[in-house]
C-alpha positions in Angstrom: 0.0 -0.2 0.1 1.3 3.3 -1.0 2.5 5.4 1.8 0.8 8.6 1.0 -2.3 6.5 1.4 -1.4 5.2 4.7 -4.1 4.4 7.4 -2.3 5.6 10.6 -3.6 3.3 13.6 -2.4 4.9 16.5 -3.6 8.5 17.9 -1.0 10.6 18.9 0.2 11.1 15.3 -1.9 14.2 14.5 -0.1 16.8 16.4 3.0 15.5 14.1 1.3 15.5 10.8 -0.7 18.7 11.4 1.5 21.1 13.2 -0.9 24.2 12.4 -4.6 24.4 12.3 -5.6 22.6 9.0 -6.5 19.2 9.7 -4.6 16.7 7.9 -5.0 13.4 9.9 -7.8 11.9 11.7 -9.4 14.4 14.7 -8.9 12.9 18.3 -11.7 10.6 19.3 -13.0 11.5 22.4 -13.0 8.4 24.7 -12.1 6.1 22.2 -9.1 3.8 20.8 -7.4 4.5 17.4 -9.0 5.1 14.6 -7.6 5.3 10.7 -6.9 8.3 8.9 -6.4 8.0 5.2 -4.6 10.3 3.3 -5.7 10.5 -0.9 -3.2 11.4 -3.5 -3.6 15.3 -4.6 -6.6 16.8 -7.0 -8.5 14.5 -9.0 -5.7 11.7 -9.9 -6.8 8.3 -9.4 -4.7 6.8 -7.1 -3.4 3.3 -7.7 -5.3 0.2 -7.3 -3.5 -1.1 -4.1 -4.1 2.3 -2.5 -8.0 2.1 -2.9 -7.7 -1.5 -1.9 -5.8 -0.6 1.2 -8.8 1.4 2.6 -11.3 -1.3 1.7 -9.4 -4.2 3.1 -9.1 -2.0 6.7 -12.5 -0.8 6.9 -14.6 -3.7 5.0 -12.4 -7.2 4.8 -10.8 -7.0 8.1 -11.1 -10.3 10.2 -13.5 -9.1 12.4 -16.8 -10.4 13.4 -18.1 -6.7 13.7 -17.4 -5.9 9.9 -19.4 -2.5 8.7 -22.1 -3.6 6.0 -23.4 -0.1 5.9 -21.1 3.1 6.0 -21.6 6.6 5.6 -19.2 8.8 4.0 -19.4 12.2 4.8 -17.2 15.4 4.2 -17.3 18.1 6.8 -17.5 20.9 4.2 -18.2 21.2 0.5 -15.5 20.4 -1.9 -13.8 17.7 0.3 -14.6 15.1 -2.8 -16.4 12.7 -0.8 -18.6 11.5 -3.6 -15.2 10.6 -5.4 -14.0 8.9 -2.7 -17.3 7.0 -2.1 -17.7 5.9 -6.0 -13.9 4.8 -5.7 -14.2 2.7 -2.9 -17.5 0.9 -3.8 -16.0 0.2 -7.4 -12.9 -1.5 -5.4 -15.0 -3.4 -2.6 -17.2 -4.8 -5.3 -14.0 -5.9 -7.4 -12.6 -7.9 -4.8 -15.6 -9.5 -3.2 -18.4 -11.8 -4.5 -20.9 -9.9 -2.4 -23.1 -7.2 -3.6 -22.5 -4.0 -2.9 -24.8 -1.2 -3.3 -23.8 3.0 -3.6 -26.6 5.0 -2.5 -26.7 9.2 -3.1 -28.0 10.5 0.1 -27.3 14.0 -0.9 -30.8 15.1 -2.1 -30.0 18.7 -2.5 -27.1 18.5 -4.4 -26.7 15.0 -6.0 -23.8 14.1 -8.1 -23.0 10.3 -7.6 -24.9 9.6 -10.9 -22.4 11.5 -12.5 -19.6 9.1 -11.2 -21.1 6.2 -12.9 -22.2 8.0 -16.1 -26.1 7.4 -15.0 -29.1 9.4 -15.2 -30.6 10.8 -12.1 -34.4 10.2 -13.0 -35.7 7.8 -10.2 -33.7 7.1 -6.8 -33.5 7.4 -3.3 -36.2 10.1 -2.9 -38.6 8.5 -4.7 -38.0 5.3 -2.2 -38.9 7.2 0.6 -42.6 8.3 -0.6 -42.9 4.9 -3.0 -44.0 1.8 -1.3 -41.9 -0.6 -4.2 -39.5 -2.6 -3.3 -35.9 -0.6 -2.5 -34.4 -2.8 -5.1 -36.7 -1.7 -7.6 -34.6 1.7 -7.5 -31.2 0.3 -7.6 -29.6 -0.3 -11.3 -26.9 -2.7 -11.6 -23.7 -1.7 -12.9 -20.3 -3.4 -13.7 -19.2 -5.4 -12.1 -22.5 -7.3 -11.8 -22.3 -7.2 -8.0 -22.0 -3.5 -7.9 -25.5 -1.3 -7.9 -26.5 2.2 -7.6 -29.4 4.3 -6.2 -29.1 7.6 -7.3 -30.5 10.5 -5.4 -34.0 10.9 -7.8 -35.6 14.3 -7.7 -36.4 16.0 -4.5 -39.4 18.3 -3.7 -39.8 20.8 -0.9 -41.8 18.7 1.2 -39.1 15.7 1.5 -36.4 17.8 3.4 -36.5 15.6 6.6 -37.0 12.5 4.9 -32.9 11.5 5.6 -33.7 11.4 9.3 -37.0 9.5 8.9 -38.5 6.6 10.5 -38.8 5.7 6.8 -35.5 6.3 6.1 -34.5 3.8 8.6 -36.7 1.1 7.5 -35.4 1.6 4.2 -31.9 0.8 5.1 -33.2 -2.1 6.7 -34.5 -3.0 3.7 -31.1 -2.8 1.9 -29.3 -5.0 4.5 -31.6 -7.8 3.4 -31.6 -7.1 -0.5 -27.1 -6.1 -0.6 -24.4 -7.3 1.4 -22.5 -3.7 1.6 -24.2 -0.6 1.5 -22.3 2.8 1.4 -23.8 6.3 1.3 -22.5 9.5 -0.1 -24.0 11.8 2.3 -24.3 15.8 2.3 -21.7 17.9 3.7 -22.4 18.6 7.6 -21.4 22.3 6.7 -24.6 22.3 4.8 -27.1 20.5 7.0 -27.4 18.0 9.8 -28.8 15.2 7.8 -25.5 13.4 7.4 -25.5 12.8 11.3 -28.9 11.4 11.4 -28.3 9.2 8.6 -24.9 8.0 10.3 -27.1 7.1 13.2 -28.7 4.6 11.0 -25.7 3.0 9.6 -22.5 0.8 10.9 -20.1 3.6 10.9 -19.3 7.0 9.4 -16.1 7.3 7.6 -15.0 11.4 7.7 -13.8 13.0 4.1 -11.2 16.0 5.3 -9.6 18.3 2.6 -5.7 18.6 3.0 -4.9 22.1 3.8 -8.6 23.4 4.1 -10.7 21.5 6.6 -10.2 22.9 10.1 -9.3 20.8 13.2 -12.2 22.1 15.2 -14.5 21.7 12.5 -13.4 18.1 12.2 -13.5 17.6 15.9 -17.0 18.9 16.3 -18.0 16.6 13.6 -16.9 13.5 15.4 -18.6 15.1 18.7 -21.7 15.4 16.6 -21.8 12.0 15.4 -21.0 10.6 18.6 -23.6 12.3 20.4 -26.2 10.5 17.7 -24.6 6.9 18.6 -23.1 7.0 15.5 -19.4 5.1 15.4 -16.8 7.0 13.6 -14.5 4.6 11.9 -11.8 7.2 10.6 -11.2 10.1 8.7 -10.0 10.3 5.1 -7.7 13.0 3.8 -8.1 14.0 0.3 -6.3 16.2 -2.0 -3.1 16.2 0.0 -0.2 17.8 -2.1 2.7 15.8 -0.2 3.3 12.4 1.3 3.4 11.9 5.0 6.7 12.3 6.6 8.4 9.2 6.7 9.3 9.6 10.6 5.6 8.9 11.1 5.4 5.7 9.0 8.7 4.8 11.3 6.8 5.2 14.2 3.8 2.9 13.3 
């Protein structure tokens, strides 16, 4: 696994890695043991396959009895690249397992996940939340054949609170009965609290931070918000970094 895509396994490294206010590592998890932080290469350059699979391995394919099946990816502000990260993780996971993987656009107000897969956004999650049809009827099969996509669909003003509704919780339960892994692309926390409520319905949350832009205070607040909602924060992805993590940090891992 590439070093600029490493998952830091111990707390206490963020002070050395940060050195300043912008967040470039996993924020402290109050009252928790260590959780990983992931660094993604700069800009929109597609990482090497081994780098993406490293994240997939450590989040979804660890030899554990409580591997998360439903995971929310959320940015702490717009522009962190959370949609891109979610799509690439879904592609990599589906390519490594025979199990079914469904990636869902939970950003109903500003949907873009469909663009990552060159799909239209005519019918999707918003429709599933007001329509009694089986949730699988809103999913489309992609390639590989075990990868499925539920786009955001068309949102109207009366559906603003549906992401955190009991209907959403029931739909997630239904998704779990239909697919082995479900990955949600969530709206940024800077725009709404919907991600926090949606994260409480999932097995875990991965925060997506932007190098040299995401603030330490905002990341810490995001972790606290999720924890108050009883959502488990699995770690943080560092996206769009412009330099590798110093070698001295890896020597301490």
